[in-house]
C-alpha positions as a Markdown table, in Angstrom:
| # | Residue | x | y | z |
|---|---|---|---|---|
| 1 | Met | -8.4 | 0.4 | -10.9 |
| 2 | Gly | -9.4 | -0.4 | -14.5 |
| 3 | Glu | -8.2 | 1.3 | -17.7 |
| 4 | Met | -5.9 | 4.2 | -17.3 |
| 5 | Leu | -4.3 | 6.6 | -19.8 |
| 6 | Val | -1.1 | 8.5 | -19.4 |
| 7 | Arg | 0.3 | 11.5 | -21.3 |
| 8 | Thr | 2.7 | 14.4 | -20.8 |
| 9 | Glu | 1.6 | 17.9 | -21.0 |
| 10 | Cys | 4.5 | 20.3 | -21.2 |
| 11 | Ser | 6.3 | 19.6 | -17.9 |
| 12 | Lys | 3.5 | 17.6 | -16.3 |
| 13 | Cys | 2.2 | 14.1 | -16.4 |
| 14 | Arg | -1.6 | 13.4 | -16.5 |
| 15 | Leu | -2.9 | 10.0 | -15.5 |
| 16 | Arg | -6.6 | 9.4 | -16.2 |
| 17 | Met | -8.8 | 6.7 | -14.8 |
| 18 | Phe | -12.4 | 6.0 | -15.6 |
| 19 | Pro | -14.4 | 5.4 | -12.4 |
| 20 | Glu | -16.9 | 2.7 | -12.1 |
| 21 | Arg | -19.5 | 1.9 | -9.5 |
| 22 | Lys | -17.1 | -0.3 | -7.6 |
| 23 | His | -14.9 | 2.8 | -7.0 |
| 24 | Thr | -17.6 | 4.6 | -5.0 |
| 25 | Asn | -18.3 | 4.8 | -1.3 |
| 26 | Leu | -21.7 | 4.7 | 0.5 |
| 27 | Gln | -22.3 | 8.3 | -0.5 |
| 28 | Glu | -21.9 | 7.3 | -4.2 |
| 29 | Met | -18.8 | 9.5 | -4.5 |
| 30 | Ile | -15.3 | 8.2 | -5.5 |
| 31 | His | -13.8 | 6.5 | -2.4 |
| 32 | Gly | -10.8 | 8.2 | -0.9 |
| 33 | Ala | -8.8 | 5.1 | -1.1 |
| 34 | Val | -9.3 | 5.0 | -4.9 |
| 35 | Thr | -8.1 | 8.6 | -5.1 |
| 36 | Leu | -5.0 | 7.7 | -3.0 |
| 37 | Ser | -4.3 | 4.7 | -5.3 |
| 38 | Leu | -4.6 | 7.0 | -8.4 |
| 39 | Ile | -2.2 | 9.4 | -6.8 |
| 40 | Asp | 0.4 | 6.8 | -5.9 |
| 41 | Ile | 0.3 | 5.2 | -9.4 |
| 42 | Ser | 0.6 | 8.7 | -10.9 |
| 43 | Leu | 3.9 | 9.3 | -9.0 |
| 44 | Phe | 5.5 | 6.4 | -10.9 |
| 45 | Ala | 3.9 | 7.4 | -14.2 |
| 46 | Ala | 5.4 | 10.8 | -13.8 |
| 47 | Met | 8.8 | 9.4 | -12.9 |
| 48 | Arg | 8.7 | 7.3 | -16.0 |
| 49 | Thr | 7.4 | 9.8 | -18.5 |
| 50 | Leu | 9.0 | 13.0 | -17.1 |
| 51 | Thr | 12.4 | 11.7 | -16.1 |
| 52 | Gly | 12.8 | 8.5 | -18.0 |
| 53 | Gly | 13.6 | 6.8 | -14.6 |
| 54 | Asp | 13.1 | 3.1 | -13.8 |
| 55 | Ala | 9.9 | 3.4 | -11.8 |
| 56 | Gly | 9.6 | -0.4 | -11.1 |
| 57 | Pro | 12.0 | -0.7 | -8.2 |
| 58 | Ala | 11.2 | 2.8 | -6.8 |
| 59 | Val | 9.2 | 3.3 | -3.6 |
| 60 | Thr | 7.0 | 6.0 | -2.1 |
| 61 | Leu | 8.6 | 7.4 | 1.0 |
| 62 | Glu | 6.1 | 10.1 | 1.8 |
| 63 | Leu | 2.7 | 11.2 | 0.5 |
| 64 | Ser | 0.8 | 14.1 | 1.9 |
| 65 | Thr | -2.8 | 14.5 | 0.5 |
| 66 | Gln | -5.4 | 17.1 | 1.1 |
| 67 | Phe | -8.9 | 16.0 | 0.1 |
| 68 | Ile | -10.7 | 19.1 | -1.2 |
| 69 | Gly | -13.8 | 18.0 | -3.0 |
| 70 | Ala | -15.8 | 14.8 | -3.7 |
| 71 | Gly | -15.0 | 12.9 | -6.9 |
| 72 | Lys | -18.0 | 12.0 | -9.1 |
| 73 | Pro | -18.2 | 8.5 | -10.5 |
| 74 | Asp | -19.6 | 9.6 | -13.9 |
| 75 | Gln | -16.6 | 11.6 | -15.0 |
| 76 | Pro | -12.9 | 10.7 | -15.7 |
| 77 | Leu | -10.6 | 11.3 | -12.7 |
| 78 | Asp | -7.2 | 12.8 | -13.5 |
| 79 | Ala | -4.0 | 13.1 | -11.5 |
| 80 | Val | -1.8 | 15.8 | -12.8 |
| 81 | Val | 1.8 | 15.6 | -11.5 |
| 82 | Glu | 5.0 | 17.7 | -11.8 |
| 83 | Val | 8.5 | 17.0 | -10.7 |
| 84 | Leu | 9.8 | 19.7 | -8.4 |
| 85 | Arg | 13.3 | 18.4 | -8.0 |
| 86 | Glu | 15.3 | 15.3 | -8.8 |
| 87 | Thr | 18.5 | 14.2 | -6.9 |
| 88 | Gly | 20.6 | 11.1 | -7.2 |
| 89 | Arg | 18.3 | 9.0 | -5.1 |
| 90 | Leu | 15.1 | 11.1 | -4.6 |
| 91 | Leu | 12.3 | 12.6 | -6.6 |
| 92 | Phe | 10.1 | 15.4 | -5.2 |
| 93 | Leu | 6.7 | 15.7 | -6.8 |
| 94 | Arg | 3.4 | 17.6 | -6.4 |
| 95 | Gly | 0.1 | 17.5 | -8.1 |
| 96 | Glu | -3.6 | 17.7 | -8.1 |
| 97 | Val | -6.5 | 15.3 | -8.7 |
| 98 | Val | -9.1 | 16.9 | -10.9 |
| 99 | Gln | -12.3 | 16.3 | -12.8 |
| 100 | Gly | -12.4 | 19.0 | -15.4 |
| 101 | Asp | -12.2 | 22.3 | -13.4 |
| 102 | His | -13.3 | 20.6 | -10.2 |
| 103 | Leu | -10.4 | 20.1 | -7.7 |
| 104 | Val | -10.7 | 16.8 | -5.8 |
| 105 | Ala | -7.3 | 16.7 | -4.0 |
| 106 | Gly | -3.9 | 18.2 | -3.8 |
| 107 | Phe | -0.7 | 16.3 | -2.9 |
| 108 | Thr | 3.0 | 16.3 | -2.4 |
| 109 | Ala | 5.2 | 13.3 | -2.5 |
| 110 | Leu | 8.8 | 12.0 | -2.1 |
| 111 | Val | 9.9 | 8.9 | -4.0 |
| 112 | Arg | 13.1 | 7.0 | -3.5 |
| 113 | Lys | 14.6 | 5.8 | -6.8 |
| 114 | Ala | 16.2 | 2.4 | -7.2 |
| 115 | Ser | 19.7 | 2.1 | -5.9 |
| 116 | Arg | 22.4 | 1.8 | -8.5 |
| 117 | Lys | 24.3 | -1.5 | -8.4 |
């Protein structure tokens, strides 16, 4: 995936990647699998930065993604995530993948946190 930056913005987490040619499909747009990878990684970045949780042993249980627009390889690609609810074992999240004002995808996810030993 290359270099990525993470930061918190109020109650949201922003994970930024810098697309390269290897991240594109035959139409020279960012491949959907790359967008999905960014989303999945952003769930754990949000877990770590917004809740202080141990994201290492956590797992994605569910991820629903709506592809809305094509990602362009010449601009940074950002996943912006918020935590909707946290329970003892689960984390409910939602977010968007954007390039500036351009919406690339929307998503919701459910992450299972590590079990307490």
